[in-house]
C-alpha positions as CSV (number, residue, x, y, z in Angstrom):
1,M,94.9,69.1,108.4
2,Y,94.9,72.2,110.8
3,Y,95.6,74.7,108.1
4,E,93.2,73.3,105.4
5,Q,90.6,76.0,106.0
6,T,93.5,78.7,105.8
7,Y,94.3,77.5,102.2
8,K,90.6,77.2,101.3
9,A,90.1,80.8,102.3
10,R,92.8,82.0,100.1
11,E,91.4,80.0,97.2
12,E,88.1,81.8,97.9
13,L,89.8,85.2,98.0
14,L,91.7,84.7,94.6
15,E,88.6,83.4,93.0
16,L,86.7,86.6,94.2
17,L,89.4,88.8,92.9
18,K,89.2,87.3,89.4
19,G,85.7,88.9,89.2
20,V,86.7,92.2,90.4
21,S,87.7,95.0,87.9
22,E,90.7,97.4,88.3
23,E,88.2,100.0,89.0
24,Q,86.5,98.2,91.8
25,L,89.6,97.5,93.6
26,H,89.7,101.2,94.8
27,Q,86.2,102.0,95.2
28,K,85.2,103.2,98.7
29,H,82.1,102.6,100.6
30,D,81.4,104.3,103.9
31,S,84.1,103.5,106.4
32,L,85.1,100.3,104.8
33,W,88.4,99.6,103.3
34,T,88.5,99.3,99.6
35,V,89.1,95.7,98.1
36,S,92.7,96.8,97.5
37,Q,93.3,98.0,101.1
38,N,91.7,94.6,102.4
39,V,94.0,92.5,100.3
40,E,97.1,94.7,101.3
41,H,96.1,94.3,104.9
42,L,95.8,90.4,104.6
43,Y,99.4,90.3,103.0
44,L,100.8,92.5,105.8
45,I,99.2,90.6,108.6
46,E,100.1,87.2,107.1
47,N,103.8,88.1,106.8
48,K,103.8,89.7,110.4
49,I,102.2,86.5,111.9
50,T,104.5,84.2,110.0
51,N,107.6,86.1,111.0
52,G,106.4,86.3,114.6
53,L,105.9,82.6,114.7
54,R,109.5,82.1,113.5
55,K,110.7,84.3,116.3
56,A,108.6,82.5,118.8
57,I,110.0,79.1,117.9
58,E,113.5,80.4,117.7
59,V,113.4,81.8,121.3
60,K,111.3,79.0,122.3
61,N,108.3,81.1,123.6
62,E,106.1,78.3,125.2
63,V,102.3,79.0,125.5
64,D,99.5,76.9,126.9
65,E,97.4,76.0,123.9
66,K,93.8,76.4,125.0
67,D,90.7,75.3,123.0
68,L,89.3,78.5,121.6
69,P,86.4,79.3,119.3
70,L,88.7,81.1,116.9
71,E,86.4,80.7,113.8
72,K,83.4,82.1,115.8
73,M,85.4,84.9,117.3
74,L,86.8,86.1,114.0
75,A,83.5,85.8,112.1
76,N,81.8,88.3,114.6
77,R,82.1,91.5,112.6
78,T,80.1,93.2,115.1
79,Y,83.2,93.6,117.1
80,K,85.4,96.0,115.2
81,V,89.1,96.0,115.9
82,E,91.3,98.9,114.6
83,A,94.4,97.6,112.9
84,P,97.8,98.4,114.4
85,E,99.7,101.0,112.2
86,D,102.2,98.2,110.9
87,I,99.2,96.3,109.3
88,T,97.1,99.3,108.3
89,P,96.9,99.2,104.4
90,S,98.1,102.3,102.4
91,E,96.3,104.2,99.7
92,H,98.7,102.8,97.1
93,P,96.8,102.2,93.8
94,Y,97.9,98.5,93.4
95,T,96.9,96.6,90.2
96,K,95.1,93.3,90.7
97,A,98.2,91.5,89.5
98,E,100.3,93.4,92.1
99,L,97.7,92.3,94.9
100,V,97.9,88.7,93.8
101,D,101.6,88.8,93.7
102,L,101.5,90.0,97.4
103,L,99.3,87.4,98.4
104,E,101.6,84.8,96.7
105,Q,104.5,86.2,98.5
106,S,103.0,86.1,102.0
107,R,101.6,82.5,101.3
108,A,105.0,81.4,100.2
109,N,106.4,82.6,103.5
110,L,103.8,80.8,105.5
111,N,104.3,77.7,103.4
112,M,108.0,77.7,104.1
113,F,107.5,78.2,107.8
114,I,105.1,75.2,108.0
115,Q,107.6,73.0,106.1
116,E,110.4,74.1,108.5
117,V,108.6,73.4,111.8
118,D,107.5,70.1,113.5
119,D,104.0,69.5,115.0
120,I,105.3,69.4,118.5
121,A,106.7,73.0,118.1
122,L,103.4,74.1,116.4
123,H,101.5,73.2,119.5
124,K,104.2,74.2,122.1
125,Y,105.3,77.6,120.9
126,G,103.5,80.8,120.0
127,F,102.8,84.3,121.2
128,N,100.3,86.7,122.4
129,H,97.2,88.0,120.5
130,R,96.5,91.5,121.7
131,W,92.8,90.8,122.4
132,I,92.5,86.9,122.4
133,G,95.7,86.1,124.5
134,D,98.2,83.5,123.9
135,L,97.9,81.2,120.8
136,S,100.1,78.5,119.7
137,S,101.7,78.5,116.2
138,Q,99.1,76.0,115.1
139,Q,96.3,78.4,116.2
140,W,97.9,81.4,114.6
141,V,98.0,79.5,111.3
142,Q,94.3,78.8,111.7
143,L,93.6,82.4,112.7
144,I,95.0,83.6,109.4
145,G,92.3,81.8,107.6
146,F,89.6,82.8,109.8
147,H,90.7,86.4,109.6
148,E,90.9,86.1,105.8
149,R,87.3,85.0,105.7
150,R,86.4,88.0,108.0
151,H,87.8,90.2,105.3
152,L,86.2,88.2,102.5
153,A,83.0,89.3,104.1
154,Q,84.0,92.9,104.3
155,I,85.1,92.8,100.6
156,N,81.8,91.5,99.5
157,E,80.1,94.1,101.5
158,T,82.2,96.8,99.8
159,L,81.5,95.2,96.3
160,N,77.8,95.1,97.0
161,H,77.7,98.7,97.8
162,T,79.8,100.1,94.9
163,V,79.1,100.6,91.2
164,Q,79.8,97.4,89.3
């Protein structure tokens, strides 16, 4: 299934969070986001994408689905992208339970979208990614997982450089 890796990435994130202390959630390393900020960003972007997909299908925004190496593109962390303001995380001191709740909310939103839409619409409608170009709804759902894996690597980097 096209979104299987997206769900596996979330399982990996939740498993990783189990081993992170409340203190580690907010420890900073160099210019990297904290664990908490990474998780908040993932929540924000998953909701933004899902809501954008609903709108794209509602207005029937057709895109040409191209074969793109999304996994490879998103895994390349040498290419830094500054998050737009609306998906930039805050300094809010979330607890681990609050962060897990946020992830559950955004994933419930995505799951509801996937259940509401048919496969034809998933491949026909979508919207533009600011540096990749047009993506179909199906590709956006895949991108959520690849993006999450990118941030899993960043979280691990932060954890490896902070006091345990």
